[in-house]
N, C-alpha and C positions, 0 to 999 in steps of 0.2 A: 488692339487685342489680337493675338495670334489665332489664326483659323485652326479649328481642330484637325488633327491628323486623321485622314480618311483611311479606314481599315476595311478592306473588301474581303469578306469571308466567302469561300466556295464550299458548298455542301452537295454531295452527290447521292446520298442515300440515308436511310434511317439510322444506320450504324454510326456514321460520323456526326450526323445531326444530334443524336443523343449525347455525344461527348461535347459537342460545341455549344449546346443550348445556353448554358450558364455563362460561358465565355461571351457569347453574343449579347446576352442581357447586360453583362457588366460593362462591355464596350459601349453599348447604347446609353448606359446610365452615366458614363464618365464624360464630363464636359470637355476634356482635352482630346477626346477621340470622337469620331463620327463613324457609325456602322453603315457599311454597304453590303449587299447580299446578292450573290449569284447562286441560283438553284439549278441543278442539272441532274443528269443520270436517272436512276430509278425513281427519284422523287416525282418525276413528271409522267410516269408510266402507270396506267390503271392496273395492269396485271401485277405490279409490285406494290399495290396499295395506294398509289397516287398520294404519297405522304407530303407532297407540297401543301395539301390542305391542312395538315397538322402544323406546319410552319406558319401558315396564315392564321390558323386558330390560336396560335401562341402569341399573336400580335406583331409579328415581324413584317416589315415592308420588304417585298422582293423587288430588287432593282433590275434584275435580268434573269431570264429563263433560257437555258440552253438545252433543247431536246437532243437526245443522242440516238434515237431510233433503235432501241434495244430489242430488236426482233430476231436477231441472228446471233446465237451464242457460240459460233465457230470462231477460231482465231482470226479469220479474215473479217468476220462480222464485228468482232470486238475492235479490230484495227480501224474499221470504218467509223465506229462510234468514237474511238479515240481521236480520229481526225476531226469529227464534228465538234468534240470538246475543245480541241486546240483552236479551231477557227472561231467557234462561238464565244468562248471565254475571251479570246483576243479582241473580238468586236465589242464585247461588253466592257472590257478594260479601256479600250479606246474611247468609248462614250463616257464612262464613269470617272475616269482620271483619278484613281485612288492613289494614295501615298504608299500603301503596303497591301500585299496580298497574303491573307492568312489561310493556311490549309492544314489539314490533319490527315495523318495516316499514310496509305500506301496503294490506293486504288488507281487504276489506269486513267480515269478521268481527272484525278487530282494531279497525276504526273503531267497530263496534257495541259492542265491549268497553269502549272509552274513553267512549262515550256512556253506558253503564251506570255507569261510575265517576263521571261527571259528576253523575248523578242521586243518587248516594250520597255526594257530597262527598268522594270518595276521590282523593288525588293520583295522577297518572299520570306515569310515567317512560317516555319514548319513545326507542327506539334507531333510528337511521338516518333521522331527519327531515332536511329541507333538501335532499334530492336532487331531481333533475329526471329524469323519464322521460316524454317528450312524447307517446309513442304509446299511452298507456294511462290509463284513469280512475284508476289507482293514484296518478297524480301529484296529482290533486285530493284523494284520500283521505289521502295523506301530509301535505299541507299542512293539511288539516282536523285531522288528528291532532296536528299541532304546536300549533294553537290550543287544542285540548282538553287538552293535556299541561302539566305543571308543571315537569318537568325534561327536558332534551334531551341525548341522548348521540349526538353526530354522528360519522360515520365519517371525515370529513375536514374541513379548515378551510373550504373553500368552502361546504360544506353548513352549517357553523356560522354563517358570515356571512349566509347566506340566512335562517336562523332568527332571527338578530338583526334583519334587515331587516323581518321580520314583526311587530316590536314586542315581542319577548320580551326580558326583562331579562337582561343579560349573565351574571349570576351563576348563572342557571339553565342555561346552555349549556356543555357540556363536549365536547371532542374526544377520543374514545377509540379510534378505529380500528374496523375491522370485526371483530366477534367470530367471524366465520366463519374468519378466518385463525388463530385460536387452535387450532382443530381441526387444522390443518396442522402447527402447531408442536408440539402436545402429544400427538397421537395418531399412533403409527407406522402408516403405510399398508401395505396388503398388497403383497407382491412378486408377480411375474407368476404363479408357480406357485400361491401361496395364493389369488390373485384368481381364477384359473381354477377352483379348487376351490369357492370361494364362489359363483361365477357358475353352476357346474354345466355349463360348456361351454368350449371352448378359445378363446383370443384368436386374432386373425388376424395375418398378417404386418404388415398395416397396420390400424389401428382408428380409427374415427370415432365420436365421442360426440355425439348429436343430442338437443337439447331444444327444443321449440317450444311456446310458450304462446299463448293467445288475445291478439290485439291489439285491445283493447276499444274503441279509438277509430277503428279501420279498418272499411271496408266489409266486411260478412260476417264480422266478428270476426277477420280475418286469414286466412280460408280461401284466398283468392287467393295470399297470400304463402306459405302452406305448400305449395300446389301448385307455386309457383315454386321453392321449396326442393327439393322432390322431383325436379323436372325437372333442377335443377342437380346433385343427387346422382347421378341416372341418367347424367349426362354425365361426372362427375368421380370417382366413387367407385371405379370399376373393380372389382378383386377384393378391395377392403377389406371388413373386417367392420364392420358398422354397428350401433351400440347406441343404441336410442331409449328415452328415459325418458318417464314418463307426463305427461299434460297437466294443467295447473292446473285447479281447479274454478272457472272463470270463465265468464261469459256467452260462448257460442259454442264451448265446449269440445268438445261431442259431434261436431260436423262435422270439426274439426281431428283429433281422436283417431281418427275413422273413416278419414280420408284417410291418416294415418300407418300405421294398422293394415293397411289394404288394400295399401299399398306394401310393408310388411314381409312380408306373406304371399306377395307375388309375387317378392320378391327373395331370392336365396340369401344365406346368411351375414348375415342381418339379424335382430336380436333386439329385441323390444319388451317393456318391463317397466313395470307400474304404478308401482313404486317400487323402486329398487335399494338404498335405505338409504344413510346417509351414508358408511359405511366403503367399501362397494363402489363407490359413485358417485365419491368422491374418488380412490380407488385407480385406477379406470378412467380418470378424468380425467388422472391423472399419467402413465399409460402411453399414452394416446391420442395419435395424430398430430395431431389437431385437435379442438376443441370447436366445434360448429356449431349455430346457432339464435338464440334471443332471450332466454335466461335470464340473470338477473343473475349467476349463478355463472360465466358466461363472462367477466365483468368483475371479479368479486371473487376467486374462488379460482384459476381457470385460470392467470392470469398469475403468481401466486405459485409455481405448480408448473412454470412454464416452458412450458406448453402453449399453442400458438397458438389464438386464438379468431376465428371468423367470426361477427360480430354482425349479424344480419339485420334490416333495417328499422329502425323508430324506436321500438320498444317500450322500449329502454334509452337512447334519445337524450337527451343532456344529462348523463349520468353521466361522471365522469372515467374515462379508460381508459389502460391501460398501452400501451407500444409494441407489444406482442405481439397486440393486438386490432385486427382488420381489419374495418372497417365496410362493409357491403354494402347497396346499395339492394335492395328486395325484388322484383327481377326475376331470372329464371332466368340470364340472361347475366351479370349483376353478381355473383350469388351464386357461379356456377361459377368466375368469374375469381378471386374472393376465396378460394375453396377451393383453387384451384391455387396461389395465393400462399402460403397457410398451409402447404400440404404441402411447398412448396419452401423455406420459411423455416427457419432454425436454431431450436433451442429458445430460449425467452426467458430473460432474465437473472434472473427472479424478482422484479424491482422492481415495486412496485404503489403506487398512491396511497392505499391503504386501511389502512396501518399496518403494525405489526411482529409481530402475533400475540400481543400482550399486552393485549388489550382487556378480557378478563373481569376481570383484577385491577384495572384502572382503574375499571371499572363498580362493583365491590364497594366500592372506596374512596369513590366518589361517594355510593353508597347509605348507607354508614356515616356520612358527614359531613353529610347533609342536615338542615336545620332541622326544627322541629316542624310538625305538620299545619296549624295555622292560618296559619303563615308561608308554607308551600308553596301553600296555596289562595288567598292574597291576591295574585293576579297584578296587576301594573301594566303598562299598555301604554306602551312607550317610543316617544315621538314621534321621527320622523326629524329630524335637524338641518336647519335651514332655510338 
């Protein structure tokens, strides 16, 4: 009997874990595959919600923990954290001896994990390559991950086309949809009463869900933009209850988090959480009157739930967007107008460019059908047709 193919998943925070959860469950349930798990980044930090406990609560065995000391959000501090990710994941790979490394997205710790795999001649499978997000260094990291990877699981056809444009062989590129939508299809969300119990406080008559992350290519890391967002909310939120989720562990995080925390302290019916967890976050997203900020979840999950999105600035610029997404320039006036439009709009249809919520099954089938390690590692650059 052939031994199962060992697939080592790396997760660095609540955002990628929410997308990977059903992929991990389906890998673990497949006899031809064996799940290994490396947990790193914000998962291990109490001030980011210590979401490693969520992973353990979901029943997953953690094979390696790689702390990154996320105490310094300057570029030099992020560089040191990235170095810890490179060495720590490398040591974990040396011990676990996986057959594949599976990563998602575009964060610096994920880029470091792929670099560690490169040094160990370990094939990398990358989910969500080929996207464009013009307002963040994540864009460059994502494209670098494409060139470091050996199998590409794109969330939509346009992304797959871009991966092929980067010289990747077509047989390595698969369109699977966004695995985040699997969570919406396969996990019953909380109703209003259960959500209030889980949150420990009542929902409002109107509810706004706000998530704003650093804009790593903008001046001051996006601090001017978050101040414009706060001014717009002061003008438009009225008596709505505002729910603010924690800020990503990127350069410039501390100033943005401080601005949001200061506003939350001053405004009634405003609640700030380091991490709501996937169930509470998505359940709140479904009930909310609008999702506001610059998180990818406003483009991925919110449209599938019918919730209008106000997408601020260019952090997500270049991603396909459903009709329920309203883009706003990062000025107070433009954001306020977009919020008014979102609050006046009917619920969306649920149509999205990111698939049908059956991504995890497709990913498992791709993993099962991959050729042997030498074939995966022998990448050929496909020249563009003249």
